[in-house]
C-alpha positions in Angstrom: 0.0 0.0 0.1 2.8 2.3 0.9 4.3 1.9 -2.5 1.0 2.8 -4.5 0.7 5.8 -2.3 4.2 6.9 -3.4 3.5 6.3 -7.1 0.3 8.1 -6.5 2.0 11.2 -5.0 4.6 11.0 -7.6 2.2 11.1 -10.4 0.0 13.9 -9.1 3.5 16.0 -8.5 4.5 15.2 -11.9 1.0 15.9 -13.3 0.9 19.7 -11.5 4.4 20.3 -12.9 3.6 19.4 -16.3 0.2 21.7 -15.9 2.1 24.6 -14.8 4.7 24.2 -17.5 1.7 24.0 -20.4 0.3 26.9 -18.8 3.5 28.8 -18.5 4.1 28.2 -22.4 0.4 29.0 -23.5 0.3 32.1 -21.6 3.6 33.4 -22.8 2.7 32.4 -26.5 -0.8 34.0 -26.4 0.5 37.4 -24.9 3.5 37.7 -27.5 1.1 37.2 -30.1 -1.9 39.3 -28.9 -2.7 42.5 -30.8 -2.3 44.6 -27.5 1.3 43.4 -27.0 2.3 43.5 -30.6 1.0 47.0 -31.1 2.7 48.1 -27.9 5.9 46.3 -28.9 6.1 48.3 -32.1 5.4 51.6 -30.4 8.3 51.1 -27.7 10.8 50.0 -30.3 9.9 52.8 -32.6 8.6 55.8 -30.5 9.4 55.3 -26.9 5.8 55.2 -25.7 5.1 54.8 -22.3 2.9 52.0 -21.0 -0.6 53.0 -20.0 -1.4 53.0 -16.3 -5.2 52.0 -16.3 -7.8 53.3 -14.0 -9.7 49.7 -12.4 -12.9 50.2 -10.0 -13.2 47.4 -7.4 -16.2 46.3 -5.9 -16.2 43.7 -3.2 -19.2 42.1 -1.7 -21.6 44.8 -0.5 -19.0 47.4 0.3 -18.6 50.5 -1.8 -17.1 50.7 -5.2 -13.2 52.2 -4.8 -10.4 52.7 -7.4 -7.4 50.5 -7.4 -4.5 52.2 -5.7 -1.6 52.7 -8.0 0.8 50.8 -5.5 -1.6 47.9 -5.3 -1.9 45.3 -8.0 -5.1 43.5 -9.4 -3.5 40.4 -8.1 -3.0 41.5 -4.7 -6.8 42.2 -4.3 -7.6 38.8 -5.7 -5.2 37.0 -3.3 -6.6 39.0 -0.3 -10.2 38.3 -1.3 -10.3 34.6 -2.8 -13.6 33.6 -4.4 -15.2 34.1 -7.6 -14.7 37.5 -9.5 -15.5 39.1 -12.4 -13.2 41.4 -14.9 -15.5 43.7 -16.6 -14.9 46.1 -19.4 -15.6 47.6 -22.9 -14.9 45.7 -26.2 -11.0 46.4 -26.7 -10.7 47.3 -22.9 -7.7 44.6 -22.5 -9.9 42.0 -20.3 -8.3 39.2 -22.0 -4.9 40.7 -21.6 -5.7 41.4 -18.2 -6.6 37.4 -17.4 -3.2 36.5 -19.3 -1.1 38.7 -17.0 -3.1 37.3 -13.8 -2.2 33.7 -15.0 1.5 34.8 -15.6 1.7 36.3 -12.0 -0.1 33.3 -10.5 2.2 30.7 -12.5 5.5 32.5 -11.3 4.0 32.6 -7.5 2.6 29.0 -7.7 3.7 27.3 -4.7 3.0 23.6 -3.5 -0.3 24.0 -2.0 -1.7 26.9 -4.2 -4.3 26.3 -6.8 -3.1 26.0 -10.5 -4.0 28.6 -12.6 -5.7 27.0 -15.7 -7.4 29.2 -19.0 -10.8 27.9 -20.0 -12.3 29.5 -23.5 -16.2 29.4 -22.6 -17.0 30.4 -26.1 -16.5 26.6 -27.0 -18.9 25.3 -24.2 -21.9 23.4 -25.7 -24.2 23.3 -22.9 -22.9 20.1 -21.2 -22.3 19.9 -17.5 -19.7 22.6 -16.9 -17.9 20.2 -14.5 -17.7 18.0 -17.4 -16.3 20.4 -19.7 -13.8 21.7 -17.8 -12.5 18.3 -16.9 -12.7 17.1 -20.8 -10.7 20.6 -21.7 -8.3 19.8 -19.1 -7.5 16.3 -20.8 -7.9 18.1 -24.4 -5.8 21.1 -24.2 -3.5 19.9 -21.3 -3.4 16.0 -21.4 -4.3 15.9 -17.7 -5.9 12.9 -16.9 -9.4 12.9 -16.2 -9.4 11.2 -12.7 -6.9 13.7 -11.5 -8.7 17.0 -13.2 -11.9 15.6 -11.6 -10.3 15.1 -7.8 -8.3 19.0 -8.6 -11.6 20.6 -9.8 -13.6 19.4 -6.7 -11.1 19.8 -4.2 -10.4 23.5 -5.1 -6.7 23.0 -6.5 -7.4 24.8 -9.8 -7.8 28.7 -10.6 -10.2 28.9 -13.0 -9.4 31.6 -15.6 -12.5 31.8 -17.6 -12.4 33.7 -20.9 -15.1 34.2 -23.7 -18.4 34.4 -21.6 -19.6 37.4 -24.0 -19.0 35.5 -27.0 -21.6 33.4 -26.2 -25.2 34.2 -27.4 -27.4 35.8 -24.8 -29.4 32.6 -24.0 -26.4 30.4 -23.8 -24.7 33.1 -21.4 -27.3 32.9 -19.1 -27.4 28.9 -19.4 -23.3 29.1 -18.8 -23.9 31.4 -15.8 -26.7 29.1 -14.1 -24.2 26.0 -14.7 -21.2 28.1 -12.9 -23.2 28.7 -10.0 -24.5 25.0 -10.0 -20.8 24.0 -10.0 -19.7 26.5 -7.4 -22.5 25.0 -5.1 -21.5 21.4 -5.9 -17.8 20.9 -4.8 -16.3 19.9 -1.5 -13.9 23.0 -1.6 -14.6 26.5 -2.4 -13.2 27.3 -5.9 -11.2 30.5 -7.0 -12.2 31.8 -10.4 -11.8 34.8 -12.4 -14.2 35.6 -15.5 -13.9 38.2 -17.9 -17.0 39.5 -20.0 -18.1 42.8 -21.6 -20.1 45.2 -19.2 -23.0 45.6 -21.5 -23.4 41.7 -22.3 -23.2 41.0 -18.4 -25.8 43.6 -17.7 -27.9 42.1 -20.3 -28.1 38.7 -18.6 -30.7 38.2 -16.2 -29.1 35.5 -14.1 -25.8 36.6 -12.3 -22.7 35.0 -11.0 -22.4 34.5 -7.3 -19.4 37.0 -7.1 -17.0 37.5 -4.2 -16.1 40.8 -6.2 -15.6 42.4 -9.4 -13.2 44.7 -11.5 -14.1 47.1 -14.0 -11.6 48.4 -16.5 -12.2 52.0 -17.0 -12.1 53.9 -20.3 -8.9 55.9 -20.6 -9.2 59.5 -19.4 -8.4 62.7 -21.6 -5.2 63.2 -20.0 -3.9 59.7 -20.2 -4.8 59.9 -23.9 -2.9 63.0 -24.0 0.2 61.7 -22.4 0.4 58.7 -24.3 0.0 60.2 -27.8 3.0 62.9 -26.6 4.9 60.1 -25.2 4.8 58.2 -28.6 5.4 61.4 -30.6 2.1 61.7 -32.0 1.3 65.2 -30.4 -0.5 66.4 -33.6 -2.8 63.7 -33.9 -3.7 64.4 -30.3 -4.3 68.2 -31.2 -6.5 66.9 -34.1 -8.6 64.8 -32.3 -8.9 66.4 -28.6 -12.0 68.6 -29.9 -13.6 65.9 -31.6 -15.8 63.9 -29.1 -16.8 61.2 -31.6 -12.9 60.3 -32.4 -12.1 61.1 -28.9 -14.2 58.4 -27.7 -12.5 56.3 -29.9 -9.0 56.6 -28.1 -10.7 55.8 -24.7 -10.5 52.3 -25.8 -6.7 51.0 -25.1 -6.4 48.8 -27.9 -7.9 51.5 -30.5 -5.4 54.1 -29.0 -2.4 52.0 -29.6 -3.8 51.3 -33.1 -4.1 55.1 -33.7 -0.9 55.7 -32.5 0.9 53.5 -34.9 -1.4 54.2 -37.6 -1.3 58.2 -37.6 0.9 58.6 -40.7 -2.1 56.7 -42.9 -4.9 59.0 -41.1 -6.2 61.7 -42.9 -7.8 63.6 -40.1 -10.3 66.1 -42.5 -11.5 62.7 -44.4 -11.8 60.9 -41.1 -13.9 63.9 -39.3 -16.6 63.8 -42.0 -17.5 60.1 -41.4 -21.1 60.2 -39.8 -21.3 57.0 -38.0 -19.4 55.2 -35.4 -19.2 51.8 -37.2 -17.5 53.9 -40.3 -15.1 55.9 -38.1 -14.2 52.7 -36.4 -13.5 51.1 -39.9 -11.5 54.0 -41.3 -9.1 53.5 -38.5 -8.8 49.9 -38.9 -8.2 50.6 -42.5 -5.6 53.0 -42.0 -3.7 50.6 -39.6 -4.1 47.5 -42.2 -2.2 50.0 -44.8 0.4 50.6 -42.4 1.2 47.5 -41.5 1.0 46.3 -45.1 3.7 48.8 -46.5 6.1 48.3 -43.6 9.5 47.0 -44.7 9.4 43.2 -44.4 12.2 41.1 -42.8 14.2 39.8 -45.9 15.5 36.9 -43.9 11.9 35.0 -44.4 11.5 35.4 -47.9 13.7 34.8 -51.1 14.4 37.5 -53.4 11.3 38.8 -55.3 9.4 36.5 -53.2 7.9 39.0 -50.9 4.2 39.0 -50.2 2.3 41.5 -52.1 0.1 43.7 -50.0 -3.1 42.9 -51.9 -2.4 39.2 -51.4 -1.8 39.7 -47.8 -5.2 41.3 -47.3 -6.9 39.1 -49.4 -6.0 36.1 -47.1 -6.2 38.3 -43.6 -10.1 38.9 -44.9 -10.3 35.1 -45.5 -8.7 34.0 -42.1 -11.0 36.9 -40.0 -14.3 35.2 -42.0 -13.2 31.6 -41.1 -12.5 32.7 -37.6 -15.7 34.3 -37.4 -17.7 31.1 -38.5 -15.7 28.7 -36.1 -16.3 31.5 -33.0 -13.0 32.0 -32.8 -11.2 35.3 -31.2 -7.5 34.4 -31.7 -5.8 32.4 -34.2 -3.2 29.6 -33.2 -1.9 27.6 -36.2 -1.7 24.4 -34.3 -5.3 24.5 -33.9 -6.0 24.7 -37.7 -8.6 22.3 -38.9 -8.8 20.4 -42.4 -12.1 21.7 -42.7 -10.5 25.2 -43.6 -9.0 23.6 -47.0 -10.8 25.1 -49.9 -11.2 22.5 -52.6 -11.3 18.6 -53.1 -7.5 18.6 -54.3 -6.3 20.4 -51.0 -7.9 17.5 -49.1 -6.8 14.8 -51.2 -3.3 16.1 -50.9 -3.8 16.3 -46.9 -5.1 12.9 -46.7 -2.0 11.5 -48.6 0.2 13.7 -46.5 -1.1 12.2 -43.1 -1.4 8.7 -44.5 2.1 8.6 -45.4 3.1 9.9 -42.2 1.0 7.4 -40.4 2.5 4.7 -42.6 6.2 5.6 -42.1 5.6 5.7 -38.4 3.9 2.3 -38.4 6.6 0.6 -40.6 9.5 2.7 -38.4 7.9 0.9 -35.2 7.4 -2.2 -36.7 11.0 -2.5 -38.0 12.8 -1.4 -34.9 10.3 -3.9 -32.9 11.4 -6.7 -35.3 15.3 -5.9 -35.0 15.1 -5.8 -31.0 13.1 -9.0 -30.8 15.6 -10.6 -33.1 18.5 -8.8 -31.6 19.9 -8.4 -35.1 21.9 -5.4 -35.3 21.9 -5.2 -39.0 18.1 -6.0 -39.2 17.4 -3.3 -37.2 19.6 -0.7 -38.6 17.8 -1.6 -42.1 14.5 -1.3 -40.3 15.1 1.9 -38.7 
């Protein structure tokens, strides 16, 4: 019995370590590939723009709402008030990025008895019992054994980081919230959980999460926008939009502010001013950003002479990718999760199947050949088979 217990303990320790490593790689990769981080990286490299200091309002239980002090991090607030939290904000406010930053802090500070932070994308939830879905996601995305995943979920050994609630249709959002509340009420130990959602989407739901507290990412203030434009050498753009309420409203969203700062050379302020709807102004900004990105100098190491992609071709495939992601309800593109269903015609599908079949056949032949060589202890045969 003692030996079995020791083996089980080693399995749990190894599984925990592997889960933390997988999470570390995932969080780091997603942060580096996020549009927020990519835009900021370009600005810091090109123009020395300073990072934005966000205003965050905090409400804990029935207490009055207060603003997060500059010397206190959001992670400290969560650690001091463990339980169920919700991060709210407007689209583009940085909710997912905030969730990823919290995950990175939790991974770096993970101690033996602390919950392991794990990211889940609720937009893929199909209505099954949430406990079953979470355990299945742990197995699918992190190769964690179902029995271990269920035990850790029930014992409160996971910090659940839930993104994508607002990407569900309203009816499914309410079903998901109800399922989350049911999960919280039917576990052996209290669960620590942080979810994110757009403010308006959450307010539209009749059902609400049973929260310990909520953090609301505030729109940027005028002086924050001005300071950011100045630090990024875009003072002229600030002067142009500071008296334009409709354009200034776009700059209050952190993502669009960084996009503006990078795309300012492509923005014709007189044309932008004349647009009459929020949608058209928003589209104009994104088009300006795309023109700027497509005309930047390309790293020649990645392409042969004369093989650099043409801007119009890049634009075509970006539009195609965006449409496919919308069809599959994806908010982020990960190349390792591309599916064969994305292939465009029967010829591509046949080539894909031939490639998979060839790889599978070669793998089987290799394993069989090595096995025969090992069984017969024939070094020559082993070498030839390999």
